[in-house]
C-alpha positions in Angstrom: -52.8 13.2 -14.6 -51.2 9.8 -14.9 -52.1 7.8 -18.0 -51.2 4.2 -18.6 -51.8 3.2 -22.2 -51.6 -0.6 -22.7 -51.2 -0.7 -26.5 -50.7 -3.5 -28.9 -46.9 -3.6 -28.8 -45.9 -1.2 -26.0 -47.2 0.1 -22.8 -46.7 3.8 -22.2 -46.9 5.3 -18.7 -46.9 9.0 -18.6 -47.4 11.9 -16.1 -49.0 14.8 -17.9 -49.3 18.4 -16.6 -50.3 21.7 -18.2 -50.6 20.0 -21.6 -47.2 18.5 -21.6 -45.4 15.3 -20.6 -43.5 15.6 -17.3 -42.4 11.9 -17.1 -42.8 9.0 -19.4 -41.7 5.4 -19.7 -42.3 2.9 -22.4 -42.5 -0.8 -21.6 -41.6 -3.0 -24.5 -44.7 -5.2 -24.5 -48.4 -4.8 -24.8 -51.5 -6.8 -25.7 -49.9 -8.7 -28.6 -47.3 -10.1 -26.2 -50.1 -11.3 -23.9 -51.8 -13.0 -26.9 -48.5 -14.6 -27.9 -48.1 -16.0 -24.4 -51.6 -17.5 -24.6 -50.8 -19.1 -28.0 -47.6 -20.6 -26.6 -49.3 -21.8 -23.4 -52.2 -23.4 -25.2 -49.8 -25.1 -27.6 -47.7 -26.5 -24.7 -50.5 -27.4 -22.4 -53.2 -28.7 -24.8 -51.1 -29.6 -27.9 -53.4 -27.2 -29.8 -52.4 -24.5 -32.4 -54.5 -21.4 -32.2 -54.4 -18.1 -34.1 -54.0 -14.6 -32.8 -57.7 -13.8 -33.0 -58.5 -16.9 -30.9 -55.8 -15.9 -28.4 -57.3 -12.4 -28.1 -60.8 -13.9 -27.6 -59.3 -16.1 -24.8 -57.6 -13.1 -23.2 -60.8 -11.1 -22.9 -63.0 -14.1 -21.9 -60.7 -15.7 -19.3 -58.0 -13.0 -18.6 -58.1 -11.8 -15.1 -55.4 -9.9 -13.1 -56.7 -11.4 -9.9 -56.8 -15.2 -9.3 -60.3 -16.4 -9.3 -62.2 -19.7 -9.4 -61.2 -21.7 -12.4 -63.6 -21.6 -15.4 -63.2 -22.6 -19.1 -64.0 -21.4 -22.6 -64.2 -23.7 -25.7 -62.1 -22.8 -28.7 -61.2 -24.5 -31.9 -57.7 -25.1 -33.2 -55.5 -27.6 -34.9 -54.2 -30.5 -32.9 -50.4 -30.8 -33.1 -50.2 -34.6 -33.3 -53.1 -35.4 -35.6 -53.2 -32.2 -37.6 -57.0 -32.2 -37.5 -59.3 -29.4 -36.3 -60.2 -29.9 -32.6 -62.4 -28.3 -30.0 -60.8 -27.8 -26.6 -61.7 -26.2 -23.3 -59.1 -23.7 -22.1 -58.7 -23.0 -18.4 -58.6 -19.6 -16.9 -55.7 -20.7 -14.7 -53.5 -21.1 -17.8 -54.4 -17.6 -18.9 -53.7 -16.1 -15.4 -50.3 -17.7 -15.3 -49.5 -16.2 -18.8 -50.5 -12.7 -17.8 -49.5 -12.2 -14.2 -45.8 -11.6 -14.8 -46.5 -9.0 -17.5 -49.1 -7.3 -15.4 -46.6 -7.0 -12.5 -44.0 -5.6 -14.8 -46.5 -2.8 -15.8 -47.3 -2.2 -12.1 -43.6 -2.0 -11.2 -43.0 0.5 -14.0 -45.9 2.6 -12.7 -44.4 2.6 -9.3 -41.1 3.8 -10.7 -42.8 6.7 -12.5 -44.7 7.5 -9.3 -41.5 7.6 -7.2 -40.0 10.1 -9.7 -43.0 12.3 -9.8 -42.6 15.7 -8.2 -44.6 16.0 -4.9 -46.9 18.8 -6.3 -48.0 16.6 -9.1 -48.3 13.6 -6.8 -51.0 15.4 -4.9 -53.0 15.9 -8.1 -52.6 12.2 -9.1 -54.0 11.2 -5.6 -57.0 13.4 -6.4 -57.6 12.3 -10.0 -56.2 8.8 -9.9 -54.7 6.8 -12.7 -56.3 6.6 -16.2 -56.0 3.2 -18.0 -56.4 3.2 -21.8 -55.7 0.7 -24.6 -57.4 -2.5 -25.4 -55.7 -4.7 -22.8 -56.7 -2.3 -20.0 -60.1 -4.1 -20.2 -58.7 -7.2 -18.6 -60.9 -8.1 -15.7 -59.5 -7.2 -12.3 -56.7 -5.1 -13.6 -58.0 -1.9 -12.1 -58.5 -3.6 -8.7 -55.0 -5.0 -8.7 -53.5 -1.6 -9.6 -55.6 0.0 -6.9 -54.4 -2.5 -4.3 -50.8 -2.1 -5.3 -50.7 1.7 -5.6 -53.6 2.7 -3.3 -54.7 5.1 -6.0 -58.1 5.3 -7.7 -58.1 3.7 -11.2 -60.2 5.1 -14.0 -60.8 3.0 -17.1 -61.9 5.0 -20.1 -65.0 4.2 -22.1 -64.0 2.0 -25.1 -60.4 1.9 -24.0 -59.2 0.4 -27.3 -60.5 3.4 -29.2 -59.5 6.3 -26.9 -56.3 7.2 -28.8 -58.1 7.4 -32.1 -60.9 9.4 -30.5 -58.3 11.8 -29.1 -56.6 12.3 -32.4 -60.0 12.8 -34.0 -60.8 15.5 -31.5 -57.5 17.3 -32.1 -58.1 17.2 -35.9 -61.6 18.5 -35.6 -60.9 21.3 -33.1 -60.0 24.6 -34.6 -57.9 25.6 -31.5 -55.4 22.8 -32.3 -55.2 23.7 -36.0 -51.9 25.7 -35.6 
């Protein structure tokens, strides 16, 4: 199984077999870096200071791994020049430009891991596909872009931001993992 966990601060890409890690690579950025890129771009483009929660809202409302028709979302922030609270319409094109380089770094790291994967395990990955987890794996179009780049089926877990916690809960509650 190939698992790509796009976490808050890191993205872990792993090949798992027989209950163990065969290959693994950690990329030093995750969802928080995407949020920081949005904060920076909004500040530069619109002279608007926004917080991390607003950036995360923008990421999930406008974030898309595939270029699409431009649309907008209204957010509130503080104008840099006047210092007053302001409402502003943020463009999806700005968010796409923030994310695309990070997304391609993740895909390139996935390709490196796939190149190093033993052929026997590659056959299983072709059958099962890639599993995306972590909050930022819910970015629209991400699974389609990964599919077009790798030609592998992409599975997104239900409630991807909670899957690690749910897995730990299952381990704690299961008597067979108690030892």
